[in-house]
N, CA, C and O of each residue as an XYZ file, in Angstrom:
660
protein
N       7.493    -15.289     -3.426
C       6.060    -15.050     -3.396
C       5.498    -15.664     -2.126
O       5.726    -16.840     -1.840
N       4.771    -14.873     -1.376
C       4.186    -15.318     -0.123
C       2.712    -15.628     -0.331
O       1.974    -14.817     -0.890
N       2.286    -16.802      0.119
C       0.879    -17.178      0.041
C       0.273    -17.001      1.425
O       0.835    -17.465      2.416
N      -0.874    -16.330      1.496
C      -1.544    -16.103      2.777
C      -2.302    -17.343      3.213
O      -2.897    -18.044      2.395
N      -2.274    -17.600      4.490
C      -3.036    -18.703      5.057
C      -4.441    -18.197      5.392
O      -4.604    -17.050      5.806
N      -5.458    -19.052      5.214
C      -6.829    -18.595      5.474
C      -7.045    -18.253      6.937
O      -6.612    -18.982      7.829
N      -7.727    -17.122      7.177
C      -8.122    -16.744      8.533
C      -9.580    -17.125      8.762
O      -9.990    -17.380      9.894
N     -10.357    -17.162      7.689
C     -11.763    -17.541      7.819
C     -12.300    -17.854      6.424
O     -11.653    -17.556      5.420
N     -13.471    -18.449      6.371
C     -14.114    -18.724      5.086
C     -14.482    -17.419      4.382
O     -14.597    -17.393      3.156
N     -14.669    -16.333      5.145
C     -14.933    -15.026      4.535
C     -13.768    -14.640      3.628
O     -13.964    -14.113      2.533
N     -12.558    -14.910      4.101
C     -11.361    -14.540      3.344
C     -11.152    -15.441      2.137
O     -10.781    -14.977      1.059
N     -11.392    -16.720      2.324
C     -11.160    -17.700      1.269
C     -12.366    -18.633      1.192
O     -12.351    -19.709      1.790
N     -13.403    -18.238      0.469
C     -14.644    -19.012      0.489
C     -14.533    -20.390     -0.162
O     -15.332    -21.278      0.135
N     -13.568    -20.575     -1.032
C     -13.418    -21.885     -1.675
C     -12.690    -22.834     -0.732
O     -11.940    -22.397      0.140
N     -12.908    -24.100     -0.905
C     -12.272    -25.084     -0.037
C     -10.872    -25.435     -0.490
O     -10.156    -26.133      0.228
N     -10.461    -24.977     -1.648
C      -9.123    -25.281     -2.148
C      -8.078    -24.433     -1.426
O      -8.400    -23.714     -0.480
N      -6.840    -24.521     -1.871
C      -5.737    -23.754     -1.286
C      -6.047    -22.260     -1.293
O      -6.780    -21.783     -2.159
N      -5.490    -21.515     -0.331
C      -5.655    -20.061     -0.350
C      -5.129    -19.506     -1.664
O      -4.111    -19.969     -2.179
N      -5.819    -18.522     -2.201
C      -5.440    -18.004     -3.503
C      -4.948    -16.570     -3.446
O      -4.768    -15.948     -4.493
N      -4.726    -16.030     -2.267
C      -4.162    -14.696     -2.184
C      -2.664    -14.825     -1.964
O      -2.217    -15.524     -1.054
N      -1.902    -14.156     -2.793
C      -0.458    -14.162     -2.612
C       0.100    -12.764     -2.850
O      -0.522    -11.925     -3.502
N       1.292    -12.538     -2.301
C       1.968    -11.246     -2.371
C       3.139    -11.371     -3.331
O       3.898    -12.339     -3.275
N       3.284    -10.383     -4.217
C       4.455    -10.336     -5.098
C       4.830     -8.883     -5.334
O       4.062     -7.970     -5.031
N       6.032     -8.682     -5.883
C       6.462     -7.324     -6.211
C       5.549     -6.729     -7.264
O       5.089     -7.419     -8.174
N       5.296     -5.448     -7.128
C       4.457     -4.740     -8.092
C       5.216     -4.584     -9.404
O       6.416     -4.309     -9.416
N       4.501     -4.764    -10.501
C       5.063     -4.595    -11.840
C       4.380     -3.428    -12.542
O       3.268     -3.043    -12.180
N       5.035     -2.878    -13.527
C       4.466     -1.761    -14.275
C       3.127     -2.127    -14.887
O       2.234     -1.284    -14.970
N       2.972     -3.370    -15.315
C       1.725     -3.811    -15.936
C       0.553     -3.881    -14.951
O      -0.589     -4.055    -15.377
N       0.805     -3.752    -13.671
C      -0.255     -3.785    -12.660
C      -0.991     -2.452    -12.542
O      -2.020     -2.376    -11.870
N      -0.487     -1.415    -13.176
C      -0.967     -0.067    -12.916
C      -2.495      0.075    -13.016
O      -3.113      0.569    -12.072
N      -3.110     -0.332    -14.105
C      -4.555     -0.098    -14.285
C      -5.362     -0.721    -13.156
O      -6.280     -0.086    -12.637
N      -5.041     -1.940    -12.770
C      -5.787     -2.622    -11.711
C      -5.518     -1.995    -10.343
O      -6.430     -1.868     -9.526
N      -4.267     -1.603    -10.093
C      -3.932     -0.948     -8.828
C      -4.630      0.408     -8.740
O      -5.177      0.766     -7.697
N      -4.608      1.153     -9.832
C      -5.246      2.470     -9.842
C      -6.747      2.358     -9.576
O      -7.308      3.186     -8.859
N      -7.403      1.344    -10.144
C      -8.831      1.117     -9.861
C      -9.051      0.839     -8.370
O     -10.004      1.341     -7.774
N      -8.163      0.036     -7.776
C      -8.267     -0.244     -6.342
C      -8.132      1.044     -5.539
O      -8.906      1.279     -4.611
N      -7.162      1.873     -5.885
C      -6.975      3.141     -5.172
C      -8.223      4.014     -5.272
O      -8.666      4.584     -4.275
N      -8.786      4.119     -6.468
C      -9.967      4.962     -6.654
C     -11.164      4.454     -5.858
O     -12.042      5.235     -5.493
N     -11.205      3.154     -5.589
C     -12.331      2.582     -4.847
C     -12.095      2.582     -3.338
O     -12.958      2.133     -2.583
N     -10.942      3.076     -2.887
C     -10.580      3.036     -1.472
C     -10.855      4.379     -0.811
O     -10.238      5.388     -1.152
N     -11.781      4.382      0.131
C     -12.109      5.589      0.877
C     -10.888      6.042      1.677
O     -10.158      5.220      2.230
N     -10.678      7.350      1.732
C      -9.562      7.895      2.493
C      -8.283      8.039      1.699
O      -7.286      8.543      2.217
N      -8.294      7.603      0.445
C      -7.100      7.656     -0.402
C      -7.074      8.982     -1.147
O      -8.080      9.385     -1.731
N      -5.941      9.658     -1.131
C      -5.768     10.893     -1.886
C      -4.800     10.650     -3.023
O      -3.698     10.149     -2.800
N      -5.185     10.993     -4.225
C      -4.339     10.758     -5.398
C      -3.986     12.067     -6.071
O      -4.768     13.018     -6.057
N      -2.827     12.108     -6.649
C      -2.331     13.272     -7.367
C      -2.251     12.907     -8.840
O      -1.724     11.850     -9.185
N      -2.765     13.762     -9.711
C      -2.827     13.399    -11.133
C      -1.457     13.277    -11.794
O      -1.356     12.669    -12.859
N      -0.423     13.820    -11.214
C       0.922     13.670    -11.775
C       1.632     12.463    -11.158
O       2.051     11.554    -11.875
N       1.765     12.454     -9.839
C       2.497     11.386     -9.164
C       1.840     10.020     -9.348
O       2.530      9.005     -9.450
N       0.518      9.994     -9.389
C      -0.205      8.730     -9.440
C      -0.685      8.361    -10.842
O      -1.482      7.440    -11.019
N      -0.185      9.095    -11.829
C      -0.464      8.733    -13.223
C       0.346      7.480    -13.567
O       1.231      7.080    -12.810
N       0.044      6.879    -14.688
C       0.802      5.699    -15.118
C       2.284      6.037    -15.234
O       3.132      5.260    -14.796
N       2.597      7.175    -15.811
C       3.994      7.593    -15.952
C       4.635      7.817    -14.587
O       5.773      7.404    -14.362
N       3.914      8.467    -13.674
C       4.442      8.718    -12.337
C       4.730      7.437    -11.572
O       5.764      7.327    -10.913
N       3.832      6.473    -11.651
C       4.025      5.205    -10.939
C       5.138      4.394    -11.607
O       5.920      3.746    -10.913
N       5.222      4.418    -12.926
C       6.327      3.724    -13.600
C       7.671      4.290    -13.143
O       8.611      3.529    -12.910
N       7.777      5.616    -13.011
C       9.010      6.237    -12.506
C       9.305      5.769    -11.081
O      10.448      5.468    -10.740
N       8.273      5.714    -10.267
C       8.456      5.294     -8.875
C       8.935      3.846     -8.804
O       9.826      3.522     -8.018
N       8.347      2.978     -9.622
C       8.745      1.567     -9.623
C      10.164      1.382    -10.148
O      10.891      0.513     -9.666
N      10.564      2.184    -11.126
C      11.947      2.107    -11.616
C      12.932      2.523    -10.529
O      14.012      1.944    -10.414
N      12.569      3.510     -9.743
C      13.432      3.993     -8.655
C      13.412      3.044     -7.459
O      14.393      2.964     -6.719
N      12.315      2.330     -7.263
C      12.122      1.434     -6.114
C      11.670      0.050     -6.600
O      10.546     -0.361     -6.313
N      12.514     -0.662     -7.321
C      12.068     -1.907     -7.962
C      11.774     -3.071     -7.019
O      11.072     -4.005     -7.406
N      12.289     -3.038     -5.799
C      12.107     -4.186     -4.928
C      11.308     -3.926     -3.671
O      11.305     -4.757     -2.763
N      10.622     -2.776     -3.593
C       9.970     -2.417     -2.332
C       8.465     -2.174     -2.445
O       7.829     -1.852     -1.441
N       7.888     -2.314     -3.610
C       6.449     -2.114     -3.822
C       5.802     -3.471     -4.097
O       6.369     -4.303     -4.806
N       4.613     -3.689     -3.534
C       4.002     -5.012     -3.604
C       2.512     -4.944     -3.904
O       1.853     -3.937     -3.642
N       1.995     -6.037     -4.461
C       0.562     -6.217     -4.660
C       0.149     -7.549     -4.054
O       0.951     -8.475     -3.935
N      -1.120     -7.623     -3.675
C      -1.732     -8.871     -3.229
C      -2.721     -9.280     -4.307
O      -3.534     -8.469     -4.749
N      -2.653    -10.527     -4.726
C      -3.526    -11.018     -5.788
C      -4.343    -12.208     -5.324
O      -3.850    -13.085     -4.615
N      -5.595    -12.220     -5.735
C      -6.457    -13.385     -5.579
C      -6.814    -13.802     -6.992
O      -7.456    -13.053     -7.728
N      -6.398    -14.993     -7.363
C      -6.444    -15.400     -8.760
C      -5.686    -14.325     -9.541
O      -4.489    -14.152     -9.308
N      -6.321    -13.608    -10.442
C      -5.616    -12.559    -11.188
C      -6.084    -11.164    -10.774
O      -5.702    -10.173    -11.396
N      -6.913    -11.081     -9.721
C      -7.436     -9.794     -9.261
C      -6.520     -9.199     -8.199
O      -6.142     -9.889     -7.252
N      -6.161     -7.935     -8.344
C      -5.382     -7.253     -7.325
C      -6.330     -6.829     -6.212
O      -7.266     -6.062     -6.436
N      -6.073     -7.341     -5.000
C      -6.922     -7.047     -3.852
C      -6.185     -6.219     -2.797
O      -6.743     -5.925     -1.740
N      -4.936     -5.840     -3.081
C      -4.180     -5.010     -2.162
C      -2.923     -4.487     -2.814
O      -2.395     -5.076     -3.758
N      -2.445     -3.349     -2.285
C      -1.199     -2.776     -2.812
C      -0.531     -1.918     -1.754
O      -1.172     -1.418     -0.831
N       0.775     -1.762     -1.914
C       1.528     -0.812     -1.097
C       2.686     -0.291     -1.934
O       3.434     -1.061     -2.537
N       2.817      1.018     -1.958
C       3.992      1.646     -2.558
C       4.954      1.932     -1.412
O       4.551      2.449     -0.370
N       6.207      1.598     -1.604
C       7.210      1.796     -0.579
C       8.519      2.145     -1.266
O       8.875      1.551     -2.284
N       9.216      3.089     -0.716
C      10.508      3.465     -1.264
C      11.340      4.128     -0.197
O      10.920      4.220      0.956
N      12.523      4.593     -0.571
C      13.370      5.271      0.400
C      14.286      6.254     -0.309
O      14.457      6.225     -1.527
N      14.868      7.126      0.508
C      15.796      8.121     -0.013
C      17.234      7.790      0.371
O      18.114      8.642      0.255
N      17.482      6.569      0.824
C      18.792      6.153      1.287
C      18.943      6.291      2.789
O      19.910      5.798      3.370
N      17.997      6.955      3.413
C      18.048      7.208      4.851
C      16.773      6.766      5.559
O      16.832      6.103      6.594
N      15.619      7.135      4.999
C      14.324      6.804      5.583
C      13.444      6.157      4.528
O      13.507      6.490      3.345
N      12.612      5.210      4.994
C      11.627      4.603      4.120
C      10.323      5.361      4.197
O      10.008      5.982      5.212
N       9.567      5.307      3.117
C       8.276      5.987      3.050
C       7.238      5.038      2.467
O       7.481      4.362      1.467
N       6.081      5.002      3.111
C       4.980      4.144      2.687
C       3.877      5.010      2.094
O       3.502      6.039      2.657
N       3.369      4.578      0.957
C       2.316      5.300      0.259
C       1.260      4.309     -0.233
O       1.563      3.155     -0.535
N       0.052      4.770     -0.304
C      -1.034      4.092     -1.015
C      -1.228      2.629     -0.629
O      -1.368      1.758     -1.487
N      -1.233      2.377      0.676
C      -1.625      1.052      1.141
C      -3.130      0.949      0.961
O      -3.879      1.768      1.493
N      -3.569     -0.039      0.226
C      -5.002     -0.229     -0.007
C      -5.309     -1.721     -0.033
O      -4.549     -2.520     -0.581
N      -6.426     -2.075      0.566
C      -6.915     -3.453      0.532
C      -8.399     -3.393      0.173
O      -9.157     -2.622      0.761
N      -8.799     -4.202     -0.784
C     -10.210     -4.261     -1.175
C     -11.062     -4.520      0.066
O     -10.711     -5.347      0.907
N     -12.178     -3.809      0.172
C     -12.980     -3.864      1.398
C     -13.382     -5.289      1.777
O     -13.418     -5.616      2.963
N     -13.681     -6.134      0.806
C     -14.107     -7.507      1.124
C     -12.954     -8.393      1.579
O     -13.191     -9.514      2.031
N     -11.720     -7.926      1.474
C     -10.556     -8.713      1.892
C      -9.875     -8.124      3.125
O      -8.803     -8.582      3.521
N     -10.493     -7.111      3.732
C      -9.935     -6.567      4.969
C     -10.162     -7.554      6.111
O     -11.129     -8.315      6.092
N      -9.293     -7.542      7.080
C      -9.319     -8.442      8.235
C      -9.010     -9.883      7.830
O      -9.411    -10.830      8.507
N      -8.297    -10.033      6.727
C      -7.876    -11.357      6.254
C      -6.357    -11.507      6.285
O      -5.837    -12.556      5.906
N      -5.645    -10.485      6.727
C      -4.189    -10.543      6.777
C      -3.494     -9.950      5.577
O      -2.265     -9.965      5.506
N      -4.260     -9.425      4.624
C      -3.669     -8.882      3.397
C      -2.822     -7.650      3.706
O      -1.680     -7.556      3.257
N      -3.369     -6.711      4.465
C      -2.626     -5.504      4.813
C      -1.368     -5.828      5.602
O      -0.305     -5.263      5.345
N      -1.489     -6.739      6.565
C      -0.324     -7.140      7.352
C       0.759     -7.729      6.460
O       1.936     -7.401      6.608
N       0.368     -8.592      5.541
C       1.347     -9.239      4.662
C       2.022     -8.228      3.739
O       3.229     -8.300      3.508
N       1.237     -7.282      3.209
C       1.830     -6.249      2.357
C       2.820     -5.401      3.148
O       3.924     -5.128      2.676
N       2.427     -4.986      4.347
C       3.307     -4.171      5.168
C       4.573     -4.935      5.541
O       5.671     -4.382      5.464
N       4.438     -6.188      5.943
C       5.612     -6.997      6.289
C       6.566     -7.118      5.102
O       7.782     -7.034      5.273
N       6.024     -7.314      3.907
C       6.872     -7.424      2.718
C       7.620     -6.116      2.469
O       8.813     -6.128      2.165
N       6.921     -4.994      2.598
C       7.551     -3.694      2.359
C       8.617     -3.393      3.404
O       9.707     -2.936      3.060
N       8.318     -3.643      4.675
C       9.294     -3.364      5.728
C      10.507     -4.288      5.622
O      11.633     -3.860      5.874
N      10.288     -5.541      5.253
C      11.413     -6.459      5.056
C      12.289     -5.999      3.894
O      13.515     -6.098      3.958
N      11.662     -5.496      2.835
C      12.429     -4.995      1.691
C      13.259     -3.775      2.091
O      14.411     -3.647      1.675
N      12.683     -2.880      2.894
C      13.445     -1.732      3.387
C      14.623     -2.193      4.245
O      15.741     -1.703      4.090
N      14.366     -3.130      5.142
C      15.421     -3.654      6.007
C      16.556     -4.265      5.182
O      17.732     -4.073      5.491
N      16.191     -5.001      4.132
C      17.202     -5.603      3.246
C      18.067     -4.540      2.582
O      19.231     -4.788      2.270
N      17.504     -3.366      2.368
C      18.237     -2.282      1.728
C      18.923     -1.375      2.750
O      19.440     -0.315      2.397
N      18.926     -1.796      4.023
C      19.637     -1.066      5.059
C      18.904      0.128      5.636
O      19.522      0.994      6.255
N      17.614      0.184      5.445
C      16.807      1.298      5.948
C      16.208      0.882      7.284
O      15.595     -0.181      7.382
N      16.379      1.712      8.320
C      15.967      1.342      9.663
C      14.732      2.039     10.198
O      14.322      1.772     11.327
N      14.122      2.932      9.414
C      12.942      3.639      9.905
C      12.035      3.954      8.720
O      12.508      4.292      7.635
N      10.736      3.840      8.941
C       9.772      4.124      7.879
C       8.738      5.123      8.378
O       8.383      5.130      9.557
N       8.266      5.955      7.479
C       7.267      6.980      7.808
C       6.142      6.934      6.784
O       6.288      6.373      5.698
N       5.016      7.538      7.155
C       3.882      7.624      6.253
C       3.031      8.812      6.636
O       3.181      9.374      7.721
N       2.142      9.190      5.746
C       1.173     10.244      6.000
C      -0.210      9.649      5.730
O      -0.425      8.999      4.708
N      -1.136      9.876      6.649
C      -2.523      9.439      6.466
C      -3.433     10.628      6.748
O      -3.171     11.412      7.661
N      -4.493     10.762      5.973
C      -5.463     11.817      6.237
C      -6.066     11.611      7.618
O      -6.355     10.481      8.011
N      -6.255     12.696      8.350
C      -6.787     12.632      9.699
C      -8.150     11.934      9.740
O      -8.418     11.169     10.666
N      -9.009     12.185      8.755
C     -10.351     11.601      8.761
C     -10.381     10.151      8.280
O     -11.450      9.541      8.260
N      -9.258      9.593      7.899
C      -9.187      8.204      7.450
C      -9.095      7.293      8.681
O      -8.020      6.808      9.032
N     -10.240      7.074      9.324
C     -10.265      6.309     10.579
C      -9.798      4.869     10.395
O      -9.064      4.345     11.233
N     -10.214      4.230      9.313
C      -9.817      2.838      9.079
C      -8.305      2.741      8.918
O      -7.655      1.904      9.543
N      -7.758      3.602      8.078
C      -6.313      3.593      7.855
C      -5.535      3.931      9.106
O      -4.547      3.267      9.417
N      -5.961      4.950      9.830
C      -5.243      5.350     11.042
C      -5.299      4.277     12.120
O      -4.328      4.084     12.852
N      -6.414      3.583     12.226
C      -6.504      2.474     13.183
C      -5.521      1.362     12.801
O      -4.846      0.799     13.663
N      -5.446      1.051     11.499
C      -4.512      0.031     11.033
C      -3.078      0.418     11.386
O      -2.334     -0.386     11.948
N      -2.689      1.661     11.052
C      -1.303      2.083     11.295
C      -0.980      2.080     12.782
O       0.117      1.680     13.171
N      -1.904      2.513     13.609
C      -1.677      2.484     15.058
C      -1.474      1.054     15.539
O      -0.565      0.781     16.323
N      -2.328      0.132     15.065
C      -2.209     -1.279     15.450
C      -0.911     -1.910     14.960
O      -0.461     -2.917     15.508
N      -0.314     -1.327     13.938
C       0.953     -1.842     13.415
C       2.169     -1.226     14.104
O       3.306     -1.536     13.750
N       1.934     -0.355     15.088
C       3.030      0.223     15.855
C       3.572      1.539     15.313
O       4.633      1.991     15.744
N       2.863      2.159     14.376
C       3.282      3.459     13.850
C       2.754      4.551     14.778
O       1.545      4.695     14.958
N       3.666      5.310     15.357
C       3.298      6.360     16.301
C       2.851      7.609     15.559
O       3.384      7.953     14.504
N       1.861      8.279     16.133
C       1.435      9.563     15.595
C       2.356     10.638     16.169
O       2.611     10.669     17.373
N       2.846     11.508     15.307
C       3.755     12.570     15.736
C       2.975     13.870     15.851
O       2.368     14.323     14.881
N       2.992     14.466     17.029
C       2.352     15.755     17.237
C       3.369     16.889     17.311
O       3.001     18.052     17.476
N       4.649     16.544     17.188
C       5.705     17.536     17.310
C       6.200     18.050     15.958
O       7.157     18.822     15.901
N       5.556     17.629     14.880
C       5.970     18.021     13.546
C       4.877     18.827     12.859
O       3.697     18.684     13.177
N       5.266     19.655     11.938
C       4.325     20.325     11.054
C       4.609     19.794      9.660
O       5.692     20.004      9.113
N       3.646     19.117      9.099
C       3.791     18.570      7.748
C       3.362     19.634      6.755
O       2.286     20.217      6.890
N       4.184     19.887      5.773
C       3.858     20.858      4.736
C       4.084     20.222      3.378
O       4.985     19.400      3.206
N       3.262     20.607      2.417
C       3.500     20.179      1.049
C       3.023     21.242      0.077
O       2.307     22.172      0.445
N       3.422     21.089     -1.130
C       2.995     21.995     -2.191
C       2.733     21.151     -3.425
O       3.648     20.515     -3.948
N       1.511     21.139     -3.886
C       1.127     20.351     -5.041
C       1.524     21.091     -6.312
O       1.223     22.273     -6.482
N       2.200     20.378     -7.193
C       2.614     20.953     -8.465
C       1.677     20.566     -9.594
O       1.820     21.059    -10.713
N       0.722     19.693     -9.319
C      -0.318     19.303    -10.278
C      -1.629     19.217     -9.530
O      -1.661     19.452     -8.322
N      -2.695     18.892    -10.203
C      -3.996     18.772     -9.559
C      -4.124     17.476     -8.780
O      -3.220     16.641     -8.807
N      -5.228     17.305     -8.095
C      -5.486     16.062     -7.369
C      -6.774     15.437     -7.892
O      -7.660     16.125     -8.397
N      -6.853     14.120     -7.757
C      -8.055     13.376     -8.116
C      -8.348     12.377     -7.017
O      -7.432     11.944     -6.318
N      -9.579     12.010     -6.853
C      -9.964     10.935     -5.938
C      -9.627     11.198     -4.485
O      -9.419     10.245     -3.734
N      -9.566     12.421     -4.067
C      -9.210     12.703     -2.683
C     -10.451     12.895     -1.835
O     -11.463     13.413     -2.309
N     -10.372     12.482     -0.594
C     -11.443     12.713      0.373
C     -11.158     13.963      1.196
O     -11.890     14.254      2.142
N     -10.153     14.678      0.868
C      -9.708     15.835      1.639
C     -10.412     17.067      1.226
O     -10.157     18.139      1.776
C-alpha cells in the first residue's frame, strides 16, 4: 500500500498524516468506484462492461493490476488496467475533481504500470475521447503519444450510459 505525500494543504487539509493511499481494487469497491466514474466528465461507460458483473469479471481476470486511491474510506481515484499477455490496456482512470493536482492520478498510473511490468508487459495503450481535454492533457504529460496512423474501430454489443460522446 502506497501512501501519498502531501503536495499542498488543498490536497490534505488536516495537519495529521496524509490519508490518501493506493491499494488494489477489490470487488467490494464497485459501488463507490462506479459513483466516481459517473461523476467524472469525459468518462464513457458501457452498461454491460461497466456493470457490477462486468467489473467483477475484469477484476478476476486482472487481479493485480487495478487500483483505487482512498482518503479515509472514500474512493477518490481509480484505474482499471489489464493485459492480453502482449499489451497492457488502461481504462477508466478517474480522480475526484477536488483531489486533482495532488498526485493521485500519477500514483494510480505508476501502480498500474509497475504491475504490468511485473507481469512482463512492456507497452500500454489507452483510448480517450477527443473532447476530454483534462484527460488528454494528463496522458500527454505522462508520455503517452497520440497515434494518428491508426483507425480505432469498435462495435458496442450493449447500450452505453454516462457518456459525453
